[in-house]
N, C-alpha and C positions, 0 to 999 in steps of 0.2 A: 730427651728429656723435654724436648718443647711438650712435648703430648702425651705424656705425663703429668705434665701439670697443669697442664692446659687442658683435659680430661680427670687429674686428679684425681693420678692411674696412684695407689697406696703399696702393692703388694701384689701375687701371680693368683689372688681373692677374687681379684676388681673383674672378673672374664668377660663383662660386657662392655664394660670402658677397652678392654685389651682387647677383641674384634674388630671395636671402637678404628682403636687407634695401627693396627693393625690394617683392615682396612683404605684410612684414608694418605700413611705409610706406604702403601702398593699403589696404589694409584698415582702419587706423587713422583713416586718414583719411576711408576711407569709413563705416564705422558709430561714431566718435567725431566727428566733422571738423566743424565748424559752418563756414557762413558770415558774411565778417566785412566782402564789401565786396556793391555788385552791389544787385542789381535782389532780390535776394532773401539779404539782409546778415539773419543771426539763424534763420534756419532749416539743420538739421540735409543735409551733405551728402545724407544718403540722400533726402529728400527734393526735394533743390533739384535733383538731378543730371537725371530727365524732366523741368523746368521748364524747365531751360537747354535742351536739347535741342532743345526745342518754339521755344519763342526764336528759337536759330538757325534751325531750318529756314522757322520762320517770317516770320521776316529775309531771307530770302536767302544767309544768311552761311553756312552749311552747309545739306550732305547725307550724306542717309546711310551708313553705311557699316561695313561687320562686316563682321571677321575670323575663320580661326579660336584660340584661344588653344594653340594649336603642331602638331608636325606630325601629322595624320589618317592611320595607315593601317587597308586594310583585313584582313580576317581572308585572306585570300589575302599579304596580305604586300606588293602591289603601294601606295603611298603616293596619297591619295584626292585631287581636287580638287574643294574645298569648293565648294559657289555658293549663295547667299542669292535663296528664294526666297519666294512667299505663302506665308503657314501660318496656320492654325489653334488657336487655343490653351482649357488648362482656366482659366480664374482662378483656382484650385485658393485664394487667399490673400486670398479676395473677403471682409472682416470677416465678414460676416450668416452668410454659405456655411461659414464656418469656426466660425463659434462653434456651428454644428448638430455638424461632424465632430468636433468638441471632448465635445461632450456623447453622441456620441453613443460614445466611447472612453470615455468613466469610469462609462458605464452595462454596458461588454462588461465581462468576464470574457477577459485574454488568458493564464493560466496562471505566470505569473512577473512579477515586476516591471522587468527587465529589457527583453521583451518593451512592453510598454506603455510604456516611458522610450525605446524608440526610436521609436514612433508618436509621441508626443508632440514630439522633436524633429522626428520630419517637417511633421507639421503644423505646426515653426516656421518652416522653412523655406524649406516650399515654396508655389510662390507660383504663376506664369503658367509652362502644361507645353503646349507643342509636340505635339500628339496625332495628326495625321495625315502620311500616306505617299506616293508617287505611285506605287510598286508595292510589287507581292508579293501576297505572301494576304491573305486581310480584307475588312473588311465596308467594303461604299459610305458615303462616308458621306454621309446624308441629304441635306441641304442643296447640297449642293458634290460632286458625281458626277463630280468629277478628282480626286476625291480615297481615301483609304484607310484608317480608324482605327488608326491605329499598335498594335502587338501589348500594350502596355504597358496604353494606355488601354482596353483594346480586352476586352471578358466577364469586367467588369466585377459583372454580372448575371444571368448567365449562369443561377447557378444557381434565376435564378427559371422560366425556360424546362422546368427539370428539372418541374418541378410539373405541367405537362399535355401532354413529348413524350409518356409515353406511352398520353394519348386525341388525342392531334392523330398516325402514323407509327408507322407497326410496322417500316419499314426504319427505317437510317441518311439513305439518302438524300431521303425522305421521300415516295419511289413507290409504299407498296403503307399506303394509310389505316387509319384509325387503328377503333377502336371508334364513334365518333362520326360517322363518314363526313363528317372535315370538311375541304376540298381548301384552298392554300397563298390561293387566290382572297380563299375565305370567312375571312383571319386580316386585312383588311385593318386602318387605325389604330384607327376607333372598336372595333373585335372588340377589340385591342388594351389600349387605354385601359381596358374594363369589365374587362376577365380581367386585367388586374394592377391598374394603381390605382382600380378601381373603378366610373368615371366612370359615367356614366347611358348604356345601350347605346340608338341614334335606334331607333325606333322602325320596326316592321318590316321591323327586320335578318331572316334567309334562315336564318339562324342561332339566332333567339336565346337558344331552347330549350338548346342545346348549347353553348353560351357558358356558363349557367349553368351546369355541372355544370362544365367546365373554370372558372370562377372558386369555384367552390366548392372545388375541387380548390388552389388555386392558395395556396385560407385557410388548407386545412387545413394541408400540411406548411411555409407559409412562418408568422414569418419561419428566416434561416438559426443553428442554435443551435450550429455551429460551421465556422466554417474552414477545412484545411490546409493549408500552405504553407510555404516554405522564407520564410525568416530575411532572404535577400537580397531581395525580394521588397515589404519593409517599408516602406524607401523607397522605392519611386514603385508598383506593383501595389497595397496590398494597402490605403496607403494610399489612393488613388482610391476602391477597391470601399466604402468608410466613406461616402469624396463621394458621391461618385454613391448609396448609398443613403439620403442622409440629405438630397438634392436631389429625387428622383423616391420616394421612398414616405413611410408616420407615421411615428413613429415606433413605433407597435404592428409595424410590421415592418422595421424597424434592426435589422442581426447583433447576433445575441447574445454571438461569441466572435469569437479571432480564437486558432488554434493554430501558433506557430512555429516549430520548429524549424532543424538545420543541416543540414550533410552527414554522411553515413557515412564511415567509417574502417578500413581492413581492418586487422587485429594493428595497433591503433596510429599506422598511417603511412596516410598520403594517396596513394585510392586512383587509382592511374596507368596506363595502357596501356605509357607507357615503360617502365615501371618493374617490366611486370608483376605489379605488383601490385593484381589483379582480383578478383574473385567474382559473376560474374553472380547474379541469382535464382535462372536455371534449375542452375548448376552447385551451388550451395547446394543446394537440395532433390533432386538428384543423387546430391550428396553424404556431406549430411546429413539430409533427409530435407525433410518440407512442416514439423511443427510443431516441431523443436527450433532447426530456425531463422528459425521463430518464436520459439521460448522465446529461442532471441539475441537475437533484433533489440529484444526486446521490455526486454531482458538489460540491451542497449547504451550509453541515456542518455537521458530525455527532454527532456531543457531547450532552450535555444536554441544551445547547445555543439555543436559535433561532436558525432555520436551517433563509438561504438564497437563492430566486430563481431569481436569474439576469436571467432577457429576453434574453440580450444584450449576456451570455453563452449561451443561450439555438439560436437562433444565429448561432454563433458564432461557436454550437454542427455539427448544419448541413453543413456550409461548414469541418469542420472537418472530420465529416464523409465520403461524400462524395469526398474528393480530397483522402485520404484513401482509397476506393472501387477504384478508376481511380488508382492510384497506385499497387494495389496490381493484378487488371485487367491487368498492362500491365505487374507487371513482371511475371505473370499469363502466360503473353507468352511467352517470355524468354524464362523461363524453358520448356516449350513446343519444344521453337525450339532447345534447348539442346539436348532434348529428343532422337529428329530428328538427332542429329549431334554428339552425348558428350562426342567431342576429338577436336572440333573449341570453339572460343568463341565466341560469341552472344551477340550483343546491338539491343535492340528493346526500341526506342526514349529517355530516360533514363536512360535507363537498361541494363549497363554492366558484360556480365557474362565472368569468365572464364571456362576453359575446366571442369567435373565433375574429369576429376583426378587430377587435379592439386596439391599440396598442403597443407596446410594450414601453412597461415601467420602469424605473430608476431599480425599483425590488426586481421585477421583472427582472433587468437585463442580471442583475447581482448575485440571485437561485443559477440562474446560467451559466454565469461563469466560475460558481462554487460548483454546478454540477462537472463542469469543463476538468478542471481541474481537480478533481476529487478521480474523473474520472483518468486522466494520465496518472497520474497517481499510484490508482490499483491496477493499469497494466505496467507500468515501471513497474510494482511491484511481483502480478505475476512473473513477469522476464526472474528477475531477479527469483524465483520459485520461495518468495521471502509470503505467508502465505494471512499468515497474522496478521502483518502490513494490508496486504494486498483487504483483509477480511476486515481490518480496519479504518481502511480510506473507503471502498467502496460496497462497506455495507454501514458499520457502526453511523460514520461522519457523513457519510449517506443520506443516512435518513435525520439526522438531527438536521442538515441543512435541510430537508425536506417540510422538517419540521416547523421550524425558524418562519421558512417563506410560505407557508397555511396563516401562522399564529401572525404575521405582521399582513397579509395580503387577505386575513375573515371580514375585512368590512369593504371590499370592493371586490375580493373573491379573485382565485389562478387563470392563468393565464395557459385555455390550454393545450395550447404549444406548448407549450413545459411542461405542461402533465403526460400528455402523452412521451414526453421525451423521457422526465424522470423515473414512468414504465420501462420502455424498454432498455432504458441504461440500467434500472436496477439489476433487471431480472437477468443480464444477459451478463453483467457482473461477478452471481450471488452464482451464476449457472456453473463453476468450475468444481466449489463445494460446495451446492445442495443441488444437484443436476434435477437429480426425482421434482423438487417443487417447482427449481424453472419452470420442466419443462408443461406443468396442469401451467402455472401459471399461463404461460408463453401458448399454451396451444387453449387450455378450456378454460380461460377467464378471461383472455386477452380476442382469442377467436381468433389465428394466425391455424392458418394450414399448415405450413411445415413446422418439424421439430425447429427447440431453440438450439438441437446440433449443426441445424444449417445454418444457424446466425453470424454471423463477424462482428468480432471488435467494432467498438464509431467505426468510422470510416469522416464521419463531421470533426472533429477535434482541431481544436488551433494549437497551432507548435507547441506554444510556451502558457503559462496562465495567464489568466487578466490580470496583472498586478491592482493594475488602477481600479479597476472594477471592486477586487477581492478587499482593496482597503476602504473604501466605502462604506462594502461591509461592513467591514470587524469595526468602522464607526460606529453605526446606527449598535452595533451590540454596546462596544462603548459607552457610548452615552445613556444608553437602557441602564447596565449596571453601575453604573455611574451616581443616575437621580436615585438610581432600589439603596446601592450604601446613605448617599447618603441622608435618606428616610429611615436608616434601620440608627447609624449613628443614635442621630436629632432620639431615635426612639429612645436609647440607650440612655444617653445625659437623658430624656425629661424625665427615665423612671428611678437613675439615680438624684433624683433633680438638680440637677446644674443651671451654673447661675445662668450660663448663655442660654440657654433658653424665657424664650418668652415668659412670663406668666403667666398671658392670656390665653395661650397653646393649647389647644386640643385637637391633639390625632385621631379622633373616633370621626372627627367631620368633613365634610370632602375636601379635596388639595386641590393648589394652586400652584404652580409651576412655573417660574420664568427663567427660560432661558441664556445664556450671556454668549454669542458667539468673540471670541479676541481676536485681534485683527496682529503681531504677536505673541512669544512663547517669552517664559518668564527665565529671564537671565542665567537663573546654576543648572538648567539644562542647555541654552547657548552653550555653556563652556565644557560643557558635559561633551557636547558633538561635536563639539573642538577636540578638543583633547583624542575625541577617537578618529576624526579626519586626520589630526596628521600622528598620530600612529599606528595608519593602516595604510597598508603595503600591497597594491588593486594589484602586484604582478602577483602574490600566492593569494591573494585573497584572506590575509590573516591579520589580528593586530597585534603591533607586542605589549601583550599587557602587564608587563613592567613598570611601563614605560609610563599605563595609559595610566596606572595606580602616584606612579609616584606623581605623572601633573594633580589629575586628578587633591593626591595629597597636599601638595604644596600654595598652591590654594584652601586646603582649610577645605575640602568638599566630602571626604568622608565619613563625616562623624552627620551629614546629612543622610537617614533610612530610605530615601526614596533615590538615590544618586545613584545605587548600587544594580538595583529592579531596570531602573530604566534604563541604563549604559548595554544590559544583559538581550533588553527590546530591542536596542538600533542595534545594536552588536548582532544578531539574529535578521533584521531586517535588510540587513547591509549580506552578509551571508547568503539571503537569498537573494535580494536583487542587482549586490553588485552597490558602486560605492554613491550609484541616487539615492539610496537612503537616504544618504547624507541630511537633504533641502525636501523639509519636511511640509514643505508647501504645499497644499494637498489639491487634487484636483480637480472640481467639484465647488460648486460654492451652496455652505456650508448654510445660513439661512433659508432658503430655497427648498435645501433637506428635507431641514427641515421642517419644513410650512409641510411638505410631499406624504411628509409620514408623521404630522399632526395627531390625526384620530388613531393611528395606530396607537401610535405617544401617550397620551390620553387615553385608551383602552386598556394596554396593557402597566402602564405605574397608575390606574385608577387614580387618574384626576377631569376633576372637574373644567377645567381649564387652567 
């Protein structure tokens, strides 16, 4: 009655609601029901169901019967006739085996919590799995030659064969033997048990010495560092991959990580032949080139969700790479001129360089710190296979930092040491994504004799970012933004005829700007920091947001529109650098810095004084 009321079932004609009610009732009964009468009284329905079945069959009161849950249609559109045949099963739900699989998953890197969560769900529901079929392609079941291993259960440890394949044969069909001269007949069960499992090899084996080489190759390459596959296989094949590895190999050879990805969309829509929204790899390479295609794929997304290949991004990638190549080419010419006259300033096109012997300025040190920070970030992103993030830090933001440095040093010139470092870092950071472009720049433009493939990731990196210098760089940028925002605000008020604008102000005439350096912060900012500090747990690195809001509300500060953005900024700094971010005293002399940047500020803000 409760389900009838909930689903608004009025008669037997409400078929959809009745089907839904049946489904809900059956699930509740099975998962939460308890037997109230009979031999299995007190047991859950899940426990009692197989026992009741066994009892009915044993007493001759029933017979085994099975039917599909619904109509089964083939891919060709034909209705299938379902037959009950003998079947072999993997008992994936077995308690001891499941515990090993869970232990393996816990130690694995899944590159995202959503992937880990899906694996955990699969381990919870997966139990007996039919693992054989009677026709099609595949390997025969070793213990029953009448059956083939079905596709999802097959190839769960094929990567272990890769570790020795190059030593066993030179051709795909195995007709050309490998360098060890081992034939298929030599690789009997005892040989494979030795190579893959480390079991003792029977004395007198004809290929004992060669098998030692195979075993050494297997141990060199295994375990699997990363298995990359589609997210739709998490619930079956990839979970089998974990189970079978834990059943066959010791812990030291269990897989270390699984990287799951979604499908690839094109221009924000699903690829479909029927709609014509398709782009093959060959078509993309013909249209945009290999490197622009690779860059766009890297930019398309890294999460378990569907990635999106935007053709506008591919077009833009061509321009970005070409523009960067032209800039590096011009910069390289300037460096070559400086090599001839190292004690003289050089200017080639837009590239202005100081003498090589000139000391590093504050701006030089900031740019150097920003390069190090971005290289550290892109390296970490590559290690996590987060290619969009690696592209952001190692390409887009790297260029943005360089453009800022060029702009600030336009009056004095860049330091050649930092320019060389920038070019080297930029090419190496892009190499995994755009190898052909990187090789051209590395050898043809820069003039290296060895390949970029022989270059190593920078080894002159600090252990962590220099937050003090990065803060100075942000201070300079904020100062310029604040001045520009003030001017824009003045222009808007002038157009509206605001009373606060002096009647004699002419915004078209040369401008002058007075800057004042405060020795203390506004009281409301100190109150915000006090509330954040009081509700910050240094052990966990987290804030009690409810208490922060309560503290700010108690002081009537939530009405101030500046409070929450300021609080968020301080929180980000604390997460980045720790509790020391609460101390806002700067590590540099502000007046001295502003005086050092005087010419830059006048030029960029278009000031006369």
